[in-house]
C-alpha positions as CSV (number, residue, x, y, z in Angstrom):
1,M,152.1,4.6,-30.0
2,N,152.8,4.9,-33.6
3,E,155.1,2.3,-34.2
4,T,156.5,4.3,-37.4
5,A,157.6,6.9,-34.2
6,A,160.5,8.1,-33.9
7,V,161.8,6.2,-30.2
8,I,163.3,9.8,-29.8
9,E,162.6,13.1,-31.4
10,I,163.6,16.8,-30.0
11,K,162.7,19.7,-31.3
12,G,163.9,23.4,-30.4
13,L,165.0,22.1,-27.3
14,R,166.4,24.6,-25.3
15,Y,167.1,24.9,-21.7
16,G,169.4,27.3,-18.6
17,Y,170.3,27.5,-15.7
18,G,170.1,30.7,-14.7
19,R,171.9,33.0,-17.5
20,T,173.5,30.0,-18.8
21,E,172.4,28.8,-22.0
22,A,173.7,25.0,-21.0
23,V,171.2,23.6,-24.2
24,H,170.3,25.7,-27.4
25,D,167.2,24.7,-29.5
26,L,168.6,21.4,-29.5
27,N,166.8,19.5,-32.9
28,L,167.4,15.4,-32.9
29,T,165.9,12.9,-34.0
30,V,166.5,9.0,-33.5
31,Q,164.6,6.1,-35.7
32,P,163.4,2.3,-34.2
33,G,166.9,0.8,-34.4
34,R,169.6,3.7,-34.1
35,C,172.1,3.6,-31.5
36,Y,173.3,7.2,-30.4
37,G,176.0,8.3,-28.2
38,L,176.1,11.7,-27.0
39,F,180.5,13.6,-27.5
40,G,180.7,16.4,-26.1
41,R,183.3,19.2,-23.0
42,N,181.5,19.3,-20.0
43,G,179.7,21.7,-19.5
44,A,178.1,20.8,-23.8
45,G,174.7,19.8,-21.6
46,K,175.2,16.4,-22.6
47,T,173.5,15.7,-18.8
48,T,171.0,18.4,-19.2
49,T,169.3,16.7,-22.5
50,M,169.3,14.2,-21.0
51,K,167.8,15.3,-18.0
52,C,164.9,16.4,-20.6
53,L,164.3,13.5,-22.4
54,L,163.8,11.6,-18.5
55,N,161.6,14.9,-17.8
56,L,163.6,15.0,-15.0
57,L,164.6,18.5,-16.0
58,R,161.1,21.0,-18.2
59,P,163.2,22.1,-20.3
60,R,162.3,26.3,-21.0
61,G,161.5,25.9,-24.6
62,G,160.8,23.1,-27.6
63,T,159.0,19.7,-27.6
64,V,160.3,16.1,-26.1
65,R,158.8,13.0,-28.0
66,L,159.3,9.7,-26.6
67,F,158.2,7.0,-28.5
68,G,155.5,9.3,-29.7
69,M,154.7,10.9,-26.2
70,D,154.9,13.4,-25.2
71,A,157.7,13.3,-22.4
72,S,155.7,15.2,-19.5
73,K,152.4,14.3,-20.7
74,H,153.3,11.0,-20.5
75,E,155.6,10.2,-18.1
76,V,155.3,6.8,-16.4
77,E,154.7,5.0,-20.1
78,V,156.9,6.6,-21.7
79,K,159.4,5.6,-18.4
80,R,157.7,2.0,-18.3
81,K,160.2,1.4,-22.0
82,L,163.2,3.6,-20.6
83,A,166.6,2.6,-18.5
84,Y,168.6,5.6,-16.7
85,V,171.9,5.5,-15.6
86,P,173.2,7.8,-14.3
87,D,176.4,9.8,-13.0
88,Y,176.5,10.1,-9.8
89,V,174.1,7.3,-8.0
90,A,172.3,8.1,-4.2
91,F,170.3,5.7,-3.3
92,Y,168.1,6.5,-0.2
93,P,168.6,5.6,3.4
């Protein structure tokens, strides 16, 4: 990991559900020590963006890097550094 790398780097992120585009060409960079919030109406793409960051959804386009690593290629290393609280929690029986 590059210590000067952005914590989150999203370039040209795209994701859709069927013909509905939930995220269109999103670019976002979060430097170490910074805190951001995602705000928007229902259906604006906030949860979809988070799921793409966590590699729970595969983007249709663009790149997602966390801690200088490709989230899809270094999933275990990235997830060791994250915590995620979803809006809906389900437990296995």
